[in-house]
C-alpha positions in Angstrom: 95.6 116.2 75.9 98.6 114.0 76.5 98.3 111.2 79.1 100.4 111.2 82.2 102.0 108.0 83.3 102.3 106.9 86.9 104.0 103.9 88.5 102.9 102.5 91.8 105.1 100.4 94.1 105.2 99.2 97.7 106.8 101.9 99.8 109.8 99.7 100.6 110.9 100.0 96.9 110.9 103.8 96.9 114.6 104.4 97.6 115.7 101.8 95.1 113.6 103.3 92.4 114.9 106.8 93.2 118.5 105.4 92.9 118.2 103.0 90.0 115.0 103.9 88.2 112.0 101.7 87.4 113.1 98.4 86.1 111.0 96.1 83.9 109.9 92.6 85.0 111.3 89.4 83.5 109.2 89.9 80.4 110.4 93.5 79.7 107.2 95.2 81.1 106.9 98.3 83.2 103.4 98.7 84.5 101.9 102.2 84.7 98.5 103.9 84.9 97.1 107.1 83.6 94.8 108.5 86.3 95.4 108.8 90.1 91.7 107.9 90.6 92.6 104.2 90.2 95.7 104.2 92.4 94.2 102.6 95.5 92.4 100.0 93.3 95.7 99.0 91.8 97.5 99.1 95.2 95.0 96.7 96.7 94.1 94.4 93.8 97.3 94.1 91.8 100.3 95.2 93.9 98.9 94.0 97.3 100.4 97.0 99.1 98.9 98.6 102.1 101.5 101.4 102.0 102.6 102.5 98.6 104.5 105.2 96.7 103.5 106.8 93.4 105.9 108.2 90.8 105.1 110.2 87.7 107.2 109.4 84.7 108.4 112.2 82.4 107.5 111.2 78.8 111.1 112.0 77.7 112.2 108.9 79.7 109.9 106.6 77.7 111.7 105.1 74.8 109.8 101.9 74.5 106.4 101.0 73.1 103.3 101.8 75.2 100.5 99.2 75.1 97.2 98.8 76.9 97.3 96.4 79.7 94.7 93.6 79.1 93.7 93.1 82.6 90.1 92.0 83.4 89.4 94.7 86.0 87.3 97.7 86.3 90.4 100.0 86.2 91.8 98.4 82.9 91.1 101.4 80.7 93.6 103.4 82.8 96.4 100.8 82.8 99.3 100.6 80.3 102.5 98.6 79.8 105.7 100.3 78.7 108.0 97.8 76.8 111.4 99.0 78.1 114.1 97.7 80.3 114.4 100.7 82.6 113.2 104.2 83.0 116.2 106.2 84.4 115.8 108.0 87.8 116.2 111.5 86.1 112.8 110.9 84.4 111.0 109.8 87.5 109.3 112.2 89.9 108.0 111.2 93.3 104.3 112.2 93.8 103.2 110.8 97.1 103.0 107.9 99.5 99.6 106.6 100.6 98.0 104.0 102.8 95.1 101.9 101.6 91.8 102.6 103.6 89.6 99.6 103.3 87.0 101.2 105.4 86.5 104.3 103.3 85.5 104.5 99.6 87.7 106.3 97.1 86.4 108.5 94.3 87.0 105.4 92.1 84.9 103.3 94.4 82.0 105.7 94.1 82.2 105.7 90.3 82.7 102.0 90.0 79.8 101.0 92.4 77.5 103.6 90.8 78.2 102.0 87.4 78.2 98.3 88.5 75.4 98.3 91.2 73.6 101.6 90.6 74.5 102.9 94.1 74.5 106.6 95.0 77.1 108.1 97.4 75.2 107.5 100.5 74.6 103.8 99.6 78.3 103.4 98.8 79.3 104.8 102.2 76.8 102.4 103.8 78.2 99.5 101.7 81.7 100.2 102.9 80.6 100.6 106.5 78.9 97.2 106.3 81.9 95.5 104.7 84.2 97.0 107.3 81.9 95.9 110.1 81.9 92.4 108.7 85.7 92.3 108.3 86.3 93.7 111.8 84.2 91.1 113.5 85.5 88.2 111.4 89.0 89.3 112.4 88.2 89.7 116.1 86.1 86.5 116.1 83.9 88.1 118.8 80.6 87.1 117.1 79.7 83.7 115.7 80.2 83.5 111.9 76.5 82.8 111.2 75.5 85.9 113.2 78.0 88.0 111.3 76.7 86.8 108.0 73.1 87.4 109.0 73.8 90.9 110.2 75.9 91.7 107.1 73.1 90.6 104.8 70.7 92.7 106.8 72.9 95.8 106.4 73.2 95.1 102.7 69.4 94.6 102.3 68.9 98.0 103.9 70.7 99.6 101.0 69.1 97.4 98.4 71.9 94.9 97.8 71.3 91.1 97.8 73.8 88.9 99.6 77.2 89.4 97.9 78.5 86.1 99.2 75.9 84.0 97.2 77.2 82.4 94.1 
C-alpha cells in the first residue's frame, strides 16, 4: 500500500497555498505526515495552530527525495520531509479545516496514552477532563494555585496516575 502525504498549515496560509503551492522552508524542506490520526498532535505541538488546514499531496507532484523526519515525538513514525523547493498547486488537494480541542482526546491520544501510561478509554477521558479542569481554573484564577494542584493530583490519583507535575 502506497503512503498518502498530507501537509498541515495554520488556516491563514490556506489561500496562499492554493494559489502558489507548498513552498519549502529555508533548508529546502516540506514537512508532511502520512496518517490523519496524528494531525491534531502536529497542529498543537509543532505548528502551534489552533485552527488549521490539511492538504493531501498528489504523488505526481513529488519530485524530490522523501526522508523520515527525525523528531523526538510520539508521532515521529508518521512524519516525513520532502526535499523539494515547491509542490505546485495542481498537485495539492484541500482536505479539511479543523480546530484543536484541548478538552477532548483524539484517536491518537487514546492510542498514545494506552501505550505510554497503560490507560484505557475511560481513563483517558478522565485524564483529559482533569487536565481541562486544571487549565480552566488556572486561566480564570478563581481558585488558589495550591488548591488547583491538590484537586488536580486527586483527580489523577482516582485514575491511577501519579502527579504529572513532579520531576
